[in-house]
N, C-alpha and C positions, 0 to 999 in steps of 0.2 A: 504493500500500500504506500509506504513512504517513498519508494523509488518511483512508483507510478505518479504520485503527487509531484515529485521533483521534476519528472519528465514533462508533465502537463504544464507546470509553472515555467519550465525552460522554453517549451514550445510557445506558450501564450505571451510571455513577457520578454524573455532574453533573446530569442532568435530575431524578432523584429528589431529590437534595439541593436543587435550585432549587425544585422543587414543594413540598417540605416547608417550606422557608424562606418561600415565598410564602404558603402556607396559614397558617403561624404568625403572620406579619406581618399578614395580613388578619384573623385572629381577634383579635389584639391591637388592631387598629384598631377593630373592631366593639365589643370590650369597652370601649374608651375612649369611643366614641361613645354607647353606652348609659349608661355611668357619667356622662357629661357631661349627659345629659338628665334624670337622676333628680331633681336639685334644681329643674329647670324644670317637671317634670310632677307631682311629688308635693309636698304641703304640708309644708314644714319637715322634711325627712328628717334623721334622726340620722346621725352619721358611720358608724355600723355599717351602716345602710341604704345609704348612699352607696358603701360598699365591698362591695356585695353581688354584683357581677358579676365573674366569673372567666373564664379561658380556659385550655385545654390546648394545648400545642404539638404540631405534627405531627412525625412522624419519617419516614425514608426507606422504612421497611417498610410502615407503615399508611397513610401519606399522608392522614391525617384530623386535623383540629383541631376544637375545640369551644369555643363561647361559652356560658356557663351562669350561672344564679343559684345562689349558694352554698346548701347545704342548709338551714341555719338560717333564713336570710333568705327562702328559697323558700317556707317555710311560710306567711308572711304576704304576700309580694310576689306570689304567684300570683293573688291576687284583684285586685291593681292591674294586672297584666299581662293576665289573661284575663277579669276581671270575674266575675260569678256571685254565688251566695248561699252564705254560710257558716252552717252550722247548728252551734250551740254545745252542748256537753254540759252536763248539770246545770241550774243556774238560768239560764244563758245568758251572753252576752258583755256586759261592762260598757260601756255607752255613756254618756259624760259629758253632763250637761245644762248649761244656761247657769249653773247654781248651783255648778258645780265648777270650781275653778281648774286650769288646765292648765300644764304646763311649757313652756319656750321652743320645744319641738318639736311642741306641740299634743297631747301625750299626757297621760294621767293620771299624775301624779308618784308615785313610790314603789310601783309596782304589785307589786313582788316581795313586799312585806310585806302585801299585801291591799288591798282597796278601802276598807275601813272605817278611818277615821283618827280617833283620839281617842274620848273617852267620850260625846260628843254624837252620834256617828254609829252607825247600826245597820242591819241588813238586815231588811226586812219587806215585806209586801204590804199596801198601803194603797190603798183605792179601786180595787182590781183591778190596781194597778201594783206589780210587784216590783222592788226595787232597794235602793240605799243611801240612807237618809234621814238628815236631820240635825235635831236639836232646836234651837230658838232661841226667844227671847222670855221666858225665865225662868219662875219658878213661878206668877206671877200671870197671865201670858198665854202659856201653852205652845203652840207651833206646830211644825210640821215642814215641811221642804222636801226635794224629791227632788234628790239630787246626782248619782247614777249610776243609770241605768235598765238593767235586765237584758233583753236582747233574745235570743229563741231563734234568730232568723234575722236576719242583717245582709246587705243587698244592696250589691254593689259594682259600679261601672261601670269599664270599661277606662280606665286613666289613663296607663300606661306602655307605649307601643307597642314592646316589646322586639323582637319578631320583625320588624316593619317596619323598624326602625332597623338591626338586624343584617343583614337581607337587602339593604338599600340600600347599606350599606358594602361587603358582599361583591361586589355587582354593580359598584360604582364603583371598588373598590380592587384586586381580585384580579389583573386583567390587568396593571396598573401594577406591582404587587408581584412578579408572576411575571417580567415583563420585567427588572426591577431584579435579581432573584435569578439569572436566566440570565446577565446581564452579569457579576455577581459570580462565578458558577460558572466562566465562561469565563476570567475574569481570574486565578482561583486554580487552574486546571486544570494538573496536572503530567503 
C-alpha cells in the first residue's frame, strides 16, 4: 500500500513538475545556444540584436516551453533566419554604398534622424538611380557621388540557423535535463 501510494503521488505531482523543469531547462539551453551563435553568424551585431532570443518556461499544467525571437528584433532577424526578399514601401530601403561611412556595427549611423546628413546631401534620381547623393568639388568643379542607394527589393540568404540550433539542443539536452529533474523531484518528494 505504501509503495502504491508513493507511486501515485510521484505520478500525480512529481512527474509533471520534473517534465516542466526539464522543458524549461532545455528551452533555456536552446536560447543560450542560439544567442551564442549570433555574433558568429551575423556581421557585427549590436547588443540589442545579441539579446534578441527569449524563452518561456513550462508549467505543470501546459507542459510546453518556447524559444523565440523577441518581436522587435523578429522584424529584421526573420530575413537572417529564413532568408527571402524584403520589399520596401515608398522609395525603398537605404543600402549604403562604399561612399558612406558606417558605424562600428556596419550600419548607417544616425538613421533615426534620416539618411540625409548635412547641407551637401540630398535625395534625387540621377542617371536612373534613386538615393542619397552628396555634392563635392566646390563651385568650380561641382560633382556628386551616391552615398545611399534606394532598393525596392533586398534579397537575403539564410545566415542564422535558428531552428537547426534549437532542434539540436532539444535533441541533445532534453533527456539529460529530464533525468536530472526526476532525480530532483524524487529527492524533494514529501
